[in-house]
C-alpha positions, -999 to 999 in steps of 0.1 A, spaced: 188 -573 405 179 -538 391 182 -508 406 175 -474 398 179 -446 426 173 -415 405 147 -397 387 168 -377 358 147 -349 342 117 -359 361 111 -392 348 102 -417 374 112 -454 374 86 -480 362 108 -505 384 106 -494 420 129 -501 451 105 -531 469 111 -547 432 148 -550 433 163 -584 445 185 -581 478 177 -589 514 140 -585 525 131 -578 488 110 -596 463 129 -609 432 120 -591 399 101 -611 374 120 -627 342 114 -616 310 105 -653 300 120 -686 293 143 -673 262 155 -712 255 118 -725 249 108 -690 228 139 -689 205 136 -727 200 100 -722 189 110 -692 166 137 -715 153 111 -743 144 92 -719 123 125 -705 105 138 -739 100 109 -749 78 129 -730 49 159 -751 56 172 -750 20 173 -710 16 184 -706 48 213 -728 43 220 -707 12 219 -675 32 243 -693 59 268 -698 32 266 -663 20 276 -652 55 306 -677 57 317 -661 23 311 -628 32 331 -633 67 361 -648 50 364 -616 21 360 -595 54 393 -612 70 409 -614 37 411 -575 30 430 -562 57 455 -590 53 460 -581 17 465 -542 26 489 -553 51 508 -572 27 507 -541 3 525 -522 27 550 -545 38 560 -560 4 552 -533 -19 550 -496 -4 575 -496 21 603 -513 -1 589 -495 -29 586 -524 -49 557 -517 -71 560 -550 -99 528 -571 -93 509 -540 -70 483 -538 -98 474 -575 -97 472 -576 -58 451 -546 -58 429 -559 -87 423 -590 -63 417 -565 -31 390 -549 -54 374 -586 -62 374 -594 -27 354 -564 -13 333 -565 -45 323 -605 -34 319 -590 1 292 -566 -9 275 -593 -33 272 -617 -11 261 -591 18 235 -580 -5 217 -616 -14 221 -628 21 200 -596 31 174 -601 2 169 -640 8 169 -634 45 141 -609 44 121 -634 22 130 -660 49 116 -633 77 85 -623 57 77 -663 52 82 -673 89 63 -641 100 34 -651 78 31 -683 92 32 -673 127 8 -649 121 -15 -673 104 -13 -700 132 -21 -671 160 -51 -663 141 -62 -697 136 -57 -709 170 -76 -676 180 -107 -691 162 -102 -725 177 -103 -707 214 -133 -711 236 -158 -681 245 -150 -679 282 -111 -668 267 -126 -636 250 -147 -629 280 -116 -625 301 -95 -605 272 -94 -569 259 -101 -574 219 -74 -544 216 -45 -561 233 -51 -594 212 -50 -573 184 -16 -559 198 -3 -593 196 -12 -600 164 1 -569 151 30 -551 175 44 -582 188 44 -601 158 60 -570 142 92 -569 169 100 -606 161 95 -600 123 124 -568 128 145 -592 144 145 -619 120 151 -594 92 178 -577 109 193 -594 140 194 -630 128 217 -628 101 239 -601 120 244 -622 150 254 -653 127 278 -629 110 292 -614 140 299 -646 157 318 -660 126 339 -626 121 348 -628 158 359 -662 157 379 -657 124 395 -621 133 406 -638 164 424 -667 149 440 -644 125 451 -621 153 468 -648 170 483 -660 139 500 -625 134 508 -614 169 499 -629 201 511 -599 218 489 -573 201 460 -600 205 464 -601 243 466 -563 244 434 -561 224 414 -585 245 421 -564 275 388 -546 268 369 -576 266 360 -583 301 351 -545 308 329 -550 276 309 -579 289 306 -566 324 293 -534 309 266 -554 284 257 -575 314 250 -546 337 228 -533 308 208 -560 298 200 -572 330 179 -543 334 166 -537 295 154 -572 296 125 -566 321 119 -532 305 112 -541 273 88 -569 285 66 -543 304 69 -519 274 53 -549 253 25 -550 281 19 -513 284 13 -512 246 -10 -541 245 -29 -525 274 -31 -491 258 -42 -507 226 -70 -524 244 -81 -493 261 -83 -476 227 -102 -505 211 -127 -503 238 -131 -467 241 -136 -463 201 -163 -492 201 -180 -479 231 -181 -441 218 -217 -436 221 -217 -445 254 -188 -425 261 -206 -398 248 -242 -406 261 -226 -403 299 -201 -371 290 -171 -393 301 -149 -379 277 -127 -365 303 -123 -397 325 -114 -416 291 -90 -388 282 -75 -392 318 -73 -431 318 -52 -427 283 -31 -403 298 -20 -425 326 -17 -453 301 3 -434 275 23 -421 306 33 -454 318 41 -463 283 63 -433 278 82 -436 310 89 -477 302 100 -468 267 123 -440 279 140 -462 309 140 -492 282 159 -467 255 179 -450 281 194 -480 292 201 -497 256 212 -465 247 243 -466 268 253 -498 248 268 -481 217 282 -454 237 301 -478 258 310 -501 227 327 -468 210 346 -460 239 360 -489 241 367 -494 204 384 -463 204 404 -474 235 417 -507 217 426 -488 186 449 -464 206 464 -497 228 470 -514 194 484 -482 176 504 -470 204 520 -503 218 524 -517 185 544 -487 171 567 -491 201 574 -529 193 580 -517 153 605 -493 163 622 -517 193 616 -550 180 636 -567 153 608 -575 129 588 -588 156 562 -564 145 558 -546 111 542 -517 98 518 -537 78 512 -558 108 502 -525 126 478 -514 101 460 -551 100 459 -552 136 444 -517 138 415 -528 110 412 -562 129 409 -543 164 380 -527 148 369 -556 130 368 -574 163 350 -548 186 326 -539 155 309 -572 158 309 -571 196 291 -538 195 267 -553 164 257 -579 190 253 -557 219 231 -536 197 210 -568 186 208 -580 216 184 -551 227 163 -559 196 162 -594 202 151 -590 238 122 -569 225 112 -595 200 116 -623 228 91 -601 251 66 -599 220 72 -638 208 64 -645 246 31 -627 245 24 -643 213 31 -680 224 13 -677 256 -20 -676 235 -10 -702 213 -6 -724 244 -40 -717 254 -64 -746 253 -84 -749 227 -122 -758 224 -122 -791 224 -143 -819 202 -139 -850 217 -171 -864 203 -170 -880 166 -198 -907 162 -226 -878 156 -205 -860 132 -231 -865 104 -260 -865 125 -290 -842 110 -308 -829 141 -348 -830 145 -347 -802 171 -360 -819 199 -343 -802 229 -343 -811 267 -323 -797 297 -324 -824 325 -317 -807 360 -290 -783 346 -267 -761 366 -241 -737 355 -219 -707 371 -196 -686 352 -175 -685 386 -191 -713 408 -166 -703 436 -175 -671 439 -207 -661 426 -228 -696 427 -247 -709 399 -265 -686 373 -289 -712 366 -299 -738 390 -314 -776 386 -334 -762 354 -353 -787 334 -376 -785 304 -382 -803 272 -389 -784 237 -402 -807 212 -393 -800 174 -408 -774 157 -422 -758 191 -414 -721 202 -402 -716 237 -402 -681 251 -382 -671 283 -390 -644 300 -376 -627 336 -359 -600 351 -322 -591 339 -299 -616 356 -324 -645 357 -303 -667 333 -322 -664 302 -293 -657 279 -272 -683 298 -295 -709 285 -287 -700 249 -251 -699 256 -250 -733 270 -274 -748 241 -248 -735 216 -219 -752 237 -204 -717 245 -199 -731 279 -203 -766 295 -231 -773 323 -215 -780 355 -245 -802 365 -270 -818 346 -273 -826 311 -284 -813 275 -300 -834 253 -311 -827 213 -328 -859 198 -320 -877 227 -283 -873 223 -264 -856 254 -252 -826 238 -214 -830 247 -214 -860 224 -222 -838 193 -193 -822 179 -196 -783 182 -195 -780 144 -222 -803 137 -244 -786 166 -237 -751 152 -241 -758 115 -279 -763 123 -281 -732 145 -287 -697 137 -286 -666 160 -307 -635 160 -294 -613 186 -306 -580 201 -274 -559 190 -266 -576 154 -235 -576 142 -225 -568 104 -189 -570 84 -174 -544 64 -186 -559 33 -214 -558 6 -251 -564 17 -250 -594 -3 -219 -606 18 -234 -602 47 -264 -618 43 -247 -651 27 -225 -651 59 -251 -675 72 -241 -700 44 -217 -695 20 -224 -714 -7 -258 -695 -11 -269 -685 -45 -275 -647 -52 -311 -659 -57 -313 -674 -25 -297 -645 -8 -326 -620 -24 -353 -646 -13 -340 -646 22 -340 -608 20 -376 -606 9 -387 -631 35 -371 -610 61 -387 -578 49 -352 -565 38 -356 -564 3 -374 -530 2 -347 -511 17 -319 -529 6 -331 -518 -32 -332 -482 -21 -294 -482 -12 -270 -467 -33 -258 -499 -49 -284 -521 -38 -272 -555 -29 -238 -547 -36 -235 -516 -14 -204 -519 10 -211 -518 46 -190 -496 71 -178 -511 101 -211 -527 120 -234 -512 94 -226 -476 105 -249 -461 75 -281 -482 81 -308 -480 111 -308 -506 138 -339 -519 127 -327 -524 92 -297 -543 105 -319 -566 123 -338 -572 92 -302 -582 77 -294 -607 106 -330 -620 103 -321 -625 64 -288 -641 69 -306 -667 97 -331 -677 68 -301 -682 44 -288 -708 71 -321 -726 72 -314 -739 108 -331 -764 126 -323 -747 160 -333 -709 162 -321 -690 192 -337 -653 195 -320 -631 222 -339 -600 227 -342 -595 190 -367 -567 192 -362 -552 223 -343 -521 213 -364 -517 182 -393 -489 176 -429 -501 176 -433 -497 136 -401 -516 128 -412 -540 155 -442 -549 131 -419 -557 101 -394 -578 123 -423 -596 141 -435 -606 107 -400 -615 95 -394 -635 128 -428 -657 125 -416 -669 89 -383 -676 104 -393 -695 132 -422 -716 109 -411 -752 113 -380 -745 134 -373 -754 170 -372 -717 184 -360 -703 218 -369 -669 222 -356 -644 250 -387 -619 249 -391 -586 267 -422 -578 245 -456 -593 245 -461 -595 209 -430 -620 209 -445 -641 238 -481 -642 226 -474 -669 198 -451 -692 219 -461 -729 226 -449 -728 259 -433 -697 282 -409 -703 307 -406 -678 335 -370 -671 349 -362 -658 384 -330 -660 400 -315 -688 380 -346 -710 385 -375 -721 363 -405 -705 384 -434 -711 359 -440 -728 326 -472 -734 304 -490 -715 275 -497 -674 279 -533 -683 285 -523 -709 313 -498 -686 331 -524 -657 331 -551 -682 345 -526 -691 371 -521 -653 382 -487 -660 392 -453 -643 385 -460 -641 348 -495 -625 353 -480 -601 379 -450 -592 353 -482 -588 326 -497 -566 347 -469 -543 354 -458 -539 318 -425 -555 324 -433 -577 290 
């Protein structure tokens, strides 16, 4: 379908020969289901039907005024200027001024109101997309680059916004102008109309040749932008790792490759789309020359069949006829880009959300009795097998269960399953005797709190970061939680205390201080179930004592699941579970496991805990 055979100016085409449709070649991927995408955009626009109807009425008026202007000019030439009859000329000139003033006003207001419609529509689209992202399962984000998702919320939606702001009314006005102009031209002179129409088939052939190439290119351009944004976000987020491993050259090379792909795609998209105005201008001038030349001959040799005024009208209408075609062809490129962006947005919105089919236990207050019954789970069972296999254990309310084992043994997976970030492949998880799948996720997670190895802080005040655990917590409750978490002392030393605004992920405070804020956040949440995932593994020994003391307060009276790499965390656990290759190898108190001299004893002796 698309053939690019040369490499002008050293630019290599994105579309390869093997992608071109033809004998023995594969078909090029289309730029999406236009009808479906446009239908969904229209439904969003149609929600402002009243204002939209007003805008369309103004478009009708402006199109009518645009048609009346040339008619009056022709009338002035034939009835006043050529016969040198000036009685009444001032009145018709005044009418002409009023028509063009009306055209300007109607054009201004329709543009002004259409911008409001477009922005309201984009607000709704962006809100819907962001809301949908909050309902998607964790598995969706596991396989997507965050920067690429951000690109859909920004670049792709912005493309739709630009099209609604400018192209929507332009397309409608162009169609009305074309229809009205053609009708008036046929009424005035079928012969000149036929001559003007000679260029139309050439115009459509040229536009079709161009747009068949630009659709695919605009889609690939949007994909290239998304990939580049994803790579940038990933590199900036992992900048310390990049520098720690001296990988600056590699990431610069990767950035250059992705930037080059975007440049080449953009070059070909803009090159092909840039042909349209040039072709249209050439054909526009050809139409004007045909009307002026043939019309002049008819005016001289025919007995009143064509007048000078009619030639003037047709010269203007020839431009007015080709101008909407020119506008339509130009807007078509913008629409193609918007469709490519909208398709990427709707593809995310079509992703299945995290379903909650459980309703009967929505108001259940949990006690914290947790049981795993022969649970098996794999992230990709078809290729990797089970991450945890046939795991069973029982943790009573208020007990602390510590999980130890080598990396990849399945410890974190147990936490993920307990929070219903993933669903089990086999077996059951029960809380207070209720199968976890019968508990709404909101009910379950609202009674849980997490303290992770790498605590995440928002760009907000210290007070707001702690209050994130429970949004209705008072300032006094937040401060008390900070005191319980041993965080009050260092918070008080900050420049603005609890009102100190932290930068992205708390860059101005230490890792240990971040962890103390994370513990304070969990204390404010007042959870029934507490999940600690290596909460002290990256903390120095002195800070660990503060954190350990805060964790002991946090775990008191709560059912706690602890992934531990340090002995201090394990020592006070009611039960220690030793994981290995996805299986539960040993369990018991620390004293029992040491006495048994099994895997745990070996790990302890080798200082792996």
